N, C-alpha and C positions, 0 to 999 in steps of 0.2 A: 395651344393644345386643347382647353379646355370644353371651348367651341366645339371643337374638328370634331372632339371622340359625341360629343350630343348635336353634333347633326345627323342624325339617322338617316333621313332625306338621301341625305349627302354620299352615308356610308361605301357603297359602295364607288364612287369616285378615286375612293383610295386603302380598296380594299379587298388584296385582289381574291382573295382565298371567301370572300362571298358572292353568290351566285344573286341573289335575292333578300331587300329587305321588307319589311311586311309589317307597316303599322297597326296595329291593334286599337288602339285607346289612347289617347292625348289628358284625356281628365277621368277622372282625379289625380289620376296618374298614368305617366308616358310609360305605354307595353308596346313592344316590337317581337316580331319572330326573324330571328337570321338563319337565311336557307345558304350553309355550305358549301362549295363548290363538293366534298366532302362528308360527307353522313349526316343526319338528320336533323332537322329545322331545332334552336333553341328559342326558348323564348327570353326573353329578360323585360324586368321592370323597372323603372326609376325610382330608388326606396330615398336617394336624401341627391340632394346637389346644392353645394355652395359653392356659389361663381369663383372659380379659378381656386379656389380652396382642394374640393373633397367632390367625387364621384360617388354609388355606393348602388348597385344594382346587384336584384336577386337572378338568379336564371333554372330552368327548366329544359333539361333535356329529354331525351330517350333512355329513361331509368335513371338518372343523374339529378343531383339540384345544386344547386352551391350561390355562392357569394361574390360580386368584383368590386373590387376597389381600386383607388383610383386619387393619391392623395397626390398637391401640385405646391409648388412654391418658385418664387420666383432667384433667380438664381442669375449673375452676370450678367444680364441687358436677356438672357432667355429664360425659360423654365426647365430644374428638376420635375422630374416626377417621381412617382412610386405607386407601382403593380403590383398591385396580391390578385388571385385565383383561387380561392379554396371550393373546389368540386367534391359532392359526399354524392356517394352512390345506392340505387335505391335495396341496393341488395349484398348479403354480407359476399357472395361469389362475387358480383358487378364490382362491388367496392375490392378486390382484392385483386381480381383484373385490371380495372382503373392506378391502382395504383403502379402495377406491371407496367404495363405499355400506355401510359398518359404520363407525361409529362409539363407539369403545367406551369414552368417557370418558361420551356421552350416555346409552350404556344403566349407568353407573356412579351418574348424578346419578338417572339415575329409582329406580332402585337405593332407592339415599340417598334421594329423597326420600317415599318409598311408608314405612321401613322408618323416618324420623323421624316423618312424619305417625301409623306402629302406636306410636310412645312417648313421644304426645301432645306433639314438639319442634319445632321448625323447622328446616329442614337450612340451614347453612351455603351459601354459594355457595360453586359451586368457584375454587380459586383463578386466580389471573390469571396466567395463563404469558411 
């Protein structure tokens, strides 16, 4: 799972939401642009990667920025993953509209479903809040 997420060159093979991925730099940090099928490009920078434990990314898009974290732990012959996305808009109005029209949990669930399918697994349902 960890390796699948960090295989940026292969992301389009399992991410139906991506039109294109462009590697910007591999050193000193991995930086890439994701061009979604809908919406403007988003630039990701790998901030930290602890193999099979954690991935931390920063992201910058048109009018927003944020942080994405993936944490992994072995469980019953597989892996349990926890993903978190924390976007912040660049203006108070965009921040307000983002809270009304953007649902990070839905985005994460969609990502987890595609990831699980690519690995031949069934995603666990999201936790009840």
